[in-house]
N, C-alpha and C positions, 0 to 999 in steps of 0.2 A: 349491718354489723360494721363497727369501726375497726380499721386495719391497725394492728399493733406496730408501732415504730420498730425498725430493726436495731438490734443491739450492735453496737460498734465493737467488734473483736479485733484485737491486735496481737500479734505473736509475742510471746515472752522473750525478751532479749537474753543473750548469754551474759554471764558474770554478774547476776544480780546479788545484792546482799541477802543474807538469810532473812526470812520474815520474822517479825516480832511474834511473841507468843499469841497462839489463837487455838480455838478448838479444832480438833480433827473432824473430818467429815461425818463420821459416825456419831460424834459427840454434838453435832448441831441440833439444837431443840427448837421446835416450831414456836413455842411460846416465847423464847428469847428473841428469835428473829422477828416475829410479829410485834413483840413489845418494843424493840429498838426502832422498827419502822413505823411505829404509831406516831412518832414525833415528825411533824411535816418538814422540819428542816433536814432531819436525817434522811427522810424519804426523798427529798429533793436532791440531796447530795449523791445518793445512790443512783437516782434516775439520771442525773447529769453525767455521772461517770459511765453509765451504760450507754447513753445516747450521743454524747458530745466529746468523748475522750479524744485527745489529739496526740497522745503518746501512751505507752504502756501503763504508766502510773503517774499520779499528779500530786503536787504539794497542795496544801489547803488554800494557799494564796491563789491558785488557778481558779477557784470557784468564785472569786470576787464577792464573797459574802461580808457584809458590813457587821461583823460580830467581834467581840474581843477574842484575842488569841486564846485565852484560858477557856472560853466558851467552846470554841471550835475544837480545841484539843479533847475536851470532855466528849463532845459529839462523835469525834472520830474514834476515840478509845471505846465508846459504847458500841459502835458498829463493828469494831475489830474483836472485842471481847464476846459479841454475839455470833461471830463468824461470818458476818455479812461482807466485810472488806478484809483485804490483806494489806498489811503495812510493812514497809521496809525502811530502815534508817540509812540515809545517804548523808554522811557527815552530820551536820546540825539539823537537817530537815528529814521530815517523814513524808513518804509518798504512798499513796493508796490506790488500790484498784479493787473492783468487785470480784468476789469468789464466784463467778458465774457458773462454772462447771460444777463446782461443789454444791452450790444451792440447787442447780437443776438436778443433780443427782439425788439429793436428799428430799427436796420438795418441788417435783416437777410442776411447772406452770407459774411458780412464784415470781420468777424474773419477768415473765411476760406481764403479770399483773402490775408490777412496779413500772415497767415502761409504758403501759397503757394508761396509768394514772395520769390525770390532768391536774397540775397544780392550780390552786384557787385563784392565783393572780394571772394565769395564762389566758 
């Protein structure tokens, strides 16, 4: 049996801006979450946030993705609207983190499946 990598949890700092609009925990829908995670780039974004985060939340530039900004904005918005990530506005930039506790509460085991996934180029 393959060991699942550990999710890197960091405490929420004080004084964070309010999150951008997102679904409440009870409104998270499995088909929406699975649909958004069916895209390999979005799945890789979530997995990187879960396993490699260096601070509480990250800008899209932290991921080092060679994609146009408009494309990344679309992917991050889709993740937020499905309830997978939480985004906050810091001046001109948005920072993201995975709603781990919310996803675990609504869909137990889903986060572990994401971290256990092996990207095709790994």
